[in-house]
C-alpha positions as CSV (number, residue, x, y, z in Angstrom):
1,M,0.0,0.0,0.0
2,P,1.4,3.5,-0.8
3,D,2.3,5.9,1.9
4,I,-0.9,7.8,2.5
5,P,-1.2,10.8,4.9
6,L,-3.7,10.1,7.7
7,M,-6.0,13.0,6.8
8,T,-6.2,11.7,3.2
9,L,-6.9,8.2,4.4
10,L,-9.7,9.5,6.7
11,L,-11.3,11.5,3.8
12,L,-11.1,8.4,1.6
13,C,-12.8,6.4,4.3
14,L,-15.6,9.0,4.5
15,A,-15.9,9.0,0.7
16,A,-16.1,5.2,0.6
17,G,-18.9,5.2,3.2
18,A,-20.9,7.8,1.4
19,A,-20.4,6.1,-1.9
20,G,-21.7,2.8,-0.4
21,W,-24.8,4.6,0.9
22,I,-25.6,6.3,-2.5
23,D,-24.9,3.1,-4.4
24,A,-27.3,1.1,-2.2
25,V,-30.2,3.5,-2.6
26,V,-30.0,4.4,-6.3
27,G,-26.6,3.5,-7.7
28,G,-23.9,5.9,-8.8
29,G,-21.6,5.6,-5.8
30,G,-18.7,5.4,-8.2
31,L,-19.3,9.1,-9.1
32,L,-18.0,9.9,-5.6
33,L,-15.5,7.2,-4.8
34,L,-13.6,7.1,-8.1
35,P,-12.8,10.9,-8.2
36,A,-11.9,10.7,-4.5
37,L,-9.3,8.0,-5.2
38,L,-8.0,9.9,-8.2
39,V,-7.6,13.1,-6.1
40,G,-6.3,11.4,-3.0
41,L,-3.8,9.1,-4.8
42,P,-2.6,11.1,-7.8
43,Q,0.7,9.1,-7.9
44,L,-1.1,5.9,-8.8
45,P,-1.7,4.8,-12.5
46,P,-5.4,4.8,-13.5
47,A,-5.5,1.0,-13.8
48,F,-4.7,0.7,-10.1
49,I,-7.3,3.3,-9.2
50,L,-10.0,1.4,-11.2
51,G,-9.0,-2.0,-9.8
52,T,-8.9,-0.8,-6.2
53,N,-12.2,1.0,-6.7
54,K,-13.8,-2.2,-7.9
55,A,-12.5,-4.2,-4.9
56,I,-14.0,-1.6,-2.5
57,A,-17.3,-1.2,-4.3
58,I,-18.0,-4.9,-4.5
59,C,-18.2,-5.1,-0.7
60,G,-20.8,-2.4,-0.3
61,T,-22.8,-3.8,-3.2
62,T,-22.8,-7.3,-1.8
63,G,-23.7,-6.0,1.7
64,A,-26.6,-4.0,0.2
65,A,-27.7,-7.0,-1.9
66,V,-27.8,-9.3,1.1
67,T,-29.7,-6.7,3.2
68,Y,-32.3,-6.2,0.4
69,T,-32.8,-9.9,-0.4
70,R,-33.7,-10.6,3.3
71,K,-36.6,-8.1,3.3
72,A,-37.5,-7.1,-0.2
73,P,-39.3,-9.3,-2.7
74,V,-36.3,-9.9,-5.0
75,D,-36.4,-12.7,-7.6
76,V,-32.8,-13.7,-7.3
77,R,-33.0,-16.1,-10.4
78,I,-34.1,-13.2,-12.7
79,A,-31.6,-10.9,-11.2
80,V,-28.7,-13.4,-11.7
81,R,-29.8,-13.9,-15.4
82,I,-29.7,-10.2,-16.0
83,G,-26.4,-10.0,-14.2
84,V,-24.8,-12.7,-16.4
85,A,-26.1,-10.9,-19.5
86,A,-24.7,-7.6,-18.1
87,A,-21.3,-9.2,-17.5
88,I,-21.2,-10.4,-21.1
89,G,-22.3,-6.9,-22.3
90,A,-19.7,-5.2,-20.2
91,L,-16.9,-7.4,-21.7
92,A,-18.1,-6.4,-25.2
93,G,-18.3,-2.7,-24.2
94,A,-14.8,-2.8,-22.7
95,S,-13.4,-4.3,-25.8
96,L,-14.6,-1.3,-27.8
97,A,-14.0,1.4,-25.2
98,S,-10.5,2.4,-26.5
99,G,-11.9,3.2,-30.0
100,I,-14.7,5.4,-28.9
101,D,-14.5,9.2,-28.7
102,G,-15.8,10.2,-25.3
103,G,-16.4,13.7,-26.5
104,V,-19.1,12.4,-28.8
105,L,-20.8,10.1,-26.2
106,R,-20.9,12.4,-23.2
107,P,-23.4,14.9,-24.8
108,L,-25.6,12.0,-26.0
109,I,-25.7,10.5,-22.4
110,M,-26.5,14.0,-21.0
111,V,-29.5,14.2,-23.3
112,V,-30.7,10.7,-22.3
113,L,-30.3,11.6,-18.6
114,L,-32.2,14.9,-19.0
115,A,-35.0,12.9,-20.8
116,V,-35.0,10.4,-17.9
117,L,-35.3,13.3,-15.3
118,A,-38.1,14.9,-17.3
119,F,-39.9,11.6,-17.4
120,I,-39.6,11.0,-13.7
121,L,-40.8,14.6,-12.9
122,L,-43.8,14.3,-15.3
123,R,-44.7,10.8,-13.9
124,P,-45.0,11.3,-10.2
125,T,-46.2,7.7,-9.7
126,F,-43.3,6.2,-11.6
127,G,-41.8,3.5,-9.5
128,T,-43.8,4.4,-6.3
129,A,-45.8,1.2,-6.6
130,P,-45.6,-2.1,-8.6
131,A,-47.0,-1.4,-12.1
132,L,-47.6,-5.1,-12.8
133,T,-49.3,-7.8,-10.7
134,G,-49.0,-11.6,-11.0
135,P,-46.2,-13.6,-12.4
136,L,-43.9,-12.1,-15.1
137,S,-44.2,-13.3,-18.6
138,R,-41.3,-15.0,-20.4
139,H,-41.4,-12.1,-22.9
140,R,-40.8,-9.5,-20.2
141,I,-38.1,-11.5,-18.6
142,L,-36.3,-12.0,-22.0
143,T,-36.7,-8.3,-22.7
144,A,-35.1,-7.4,-19.3
145,V,-32.2,-9.9,-19.9
146,L,-31.4,-8.5,-23.4
147,A,-32.3,-4.8,-23.0
148,V,-31.3,-4.3,-19.4
149,G,-28.6,-6.9,-19.0
150,L,-26.8,-6.7,-22.3
151,G,-27.6,-3.1,-23.1
152,I,-26.7,-1.5,-19.8
153,G,-23.8,-4.0,-19.3
154,F,-22.4,-2.8,-22.6
155,Y,-22.7,0.8,-21.5
156,D,-21.0,-0.1,-18.2
157,G,-18.0,-1.6,-20.1
158,L,-17.9,1.3,-22.6
159,I,-18.4,4.3,-20.3
160,G,-19.6,3.4,-16.8
161,P,-20.9,6.4,-14.8
162,G,-24.5,6.0,-13.6
163,T,-24.8,2.3,-14.5
164,G,-26.7,1.5,-11.3
165,T,-29.0,4.4,-11.8
166,F,-29.8,3.3,-15.3
167,L,-30.4,-0.3,-14.0
168,I,-33.0,0.9,-11.5
169,I,-34.9,3.0,-14.1
170,A,-34.8,0.2,-16.7
171,L,-36.0,-2.5,-14.3
172,V,-39.0,-0.3,-13.3
173,A,-39.8,0.2,-16.9
174,T,-39.4,-3.3,-18.2
175,L,-40.5,-5.4,-15.2
176,G,-42.9,-3.0,-13.6
177,M,-41.1,-3.0,-10.2
178,D,-41.4,-0.4,-7.6
179,M,-38.3,1.6,-6.8
180,V,-37.3,-0.4,-3.7
181,T,-37.6,-3.8,-5.4
182,S,-35.8,-2.4,-8.5
183,S,-32.9,-1.0,-6.4
184,A,-32.7,-4.4,-4.6
185,T,-32.6,-6.3,-7.9
186,A,-30.0,-3.9,-9.3
187,K,-27.7,-4.7,-6.4
188,V,-27.8,-8.4,-7.2
189,V,-27.0,-7.6,-10.9
190,N,-24.2,-5.3,-9.8
191,V,-22.6,-8.1,-7.7
192,C,-22.5,-10.3,-10.8
193,T,-20.9,-7.7,-13.0
194,N,-18.5,-6.6,-10.2
195,V,-17.2,-10.1,-9.6
196,G,-16.2,-10.5,-13.3
197,A,-14.5,-7.1,-13.3
198,L,-12.7,-7.7,-10.1
199,V,-11.3,-11.1,-11.3
200,T,-10.0,-9.3,-14.4
201,F,-8.3,-6.5,-12.3
202,G,-7.0,-9.1,-9.9
203,L,-5.4,-11.2,-12.6
204,Q,-3.8,-8.0,-14.0
205,G,-2.3,-7.2,-10.6
206,T,-3.9,-3.8,-10.5
207,V,-5.6,-4.0,-7.1
208,L,-4.2,-2.5,-3.9
209,W,-5.7,-5.1,-1.6
210,R,-4.7,-3.7,1.8
211,L,-6.0,-0.2,1.0
212,A,-9.1,-1.7,-0.5
213,A,-9.7,-3.8,2.6
214,V,-9.7,-0.7,4.8
215,L,-12.0,1.4,2.6
216,A,-14.2,-1.6,1.9
217,C,-15.2,-1.7,5.6
218,F,-16.7,1.8,5.3
219,N,-18.2,1.1,1.9
220,L,-19.9,-2.1,3.3
221,A,-21.3,-0.1,6.3
222,G,-22.6,2.6,4.0
223,G,-24.2,0.1,1.7
224,M,-26.0,-1.7,4.5
225,V,-27.2,1.5,6.1
226,G,-28.4,2.8,2.7
227,A,-30.3,-0.4,2.0
228,R,-32.0,-0.3,5.4
229,M,-33.0,3.3,4.9
230,A,-34.5,2.5,1.4
231,L,-36.4,-0.4,2.8
232,K,-37.7,1.7,5.8
233,R,-38.6,4.8,3.9
234,G,-40.0,3.2,0.8
235,S,-40.1,4.1,-2.9
236,G,-40.8,7.8,-2.5
237,F,-37.5,8.2,-0.7
238,V,-35.6,6.2,-3.4
239,R,-37.3,8.3,-6.1
240,G,-36.2,11.5,-4.5
241,V,-32.6,10.4,-4.1
242,L,-32.7,9.1,-7.7
243,M,-33.6,12.6,-9.0
244,V,-30.7,14.1,-7.1
245,V,-28.3,11.5,-8.5
246,V,-29.5,12.0,-12.1
247,V,-29.0,15.8,-11.7
248,S,-25.5,15.1,-10.3
249,L,-24.7,12.9,-13.3
250,V,-25.8,15.5,-15.7
251,C,-23.6,18.1,-13.9
252,K,-20.6,15.8,-13.8
253,L,-20.8,14.9,-17.5
254,G,-21.4,18.5,-18.4
255,Y,-18.3,19.5,-16.4
256,D,-16.2,16.8,-18.1
257,Q,-17.4,18.0,-21.5
258,W,-16.7,21.6,-20.7
259,V,-13.2,20.8,-19.3
260,A,-12.4,18.6,-22.3
């Protein structure tokens, strides 16, 4: 582990905890943790930042997924199917990432996010209660596996920011879930994709395991607290946090575009 000043380490611990909370509720914790690692550890190559970030995030995601599945009506089999498809999509996206001009993609993603925000604001009941009752049809499940799994997985490998947020919105839209169930399902999907990514980073030797172990404790605590708050406060709370995160994503991408 590199020599890190105590104050920097404490700030990274706080960032890891906050990122775990955000990720558990609506996804997007990487928007906080990844920049914190980049700023706090400027001497590290980007590959080590990404690998260490993944090792930290998987703990919070797993803790949140376990907390959700104990109390929320999550169909783990469907979530794992979507997760496997997302892992495949992420591999495909990652293979093309180096040849894509981020300057072209960022404005497109901003437009999509603004459309999502407008949709949520204009549909106050979106995700506040289950839109479908009864068992899911094979057609809907297949649509979720292909569109949500492969599609968002591809985006995750290609670009990444906001993947968890997109997952929650897409699961509400395709499977008619409420926000809490969608967030819970998204966490199981995230665990599947994170495992694949962490194995890749581990084999490449780009994970600072000791630093990751310290920050992962805070990320895990934040993730479990966030999941409990989402379960306790319900879909309206998740919906409110979701809108804040979407606005933050738009601002982040807009800033990146302006700086670039």
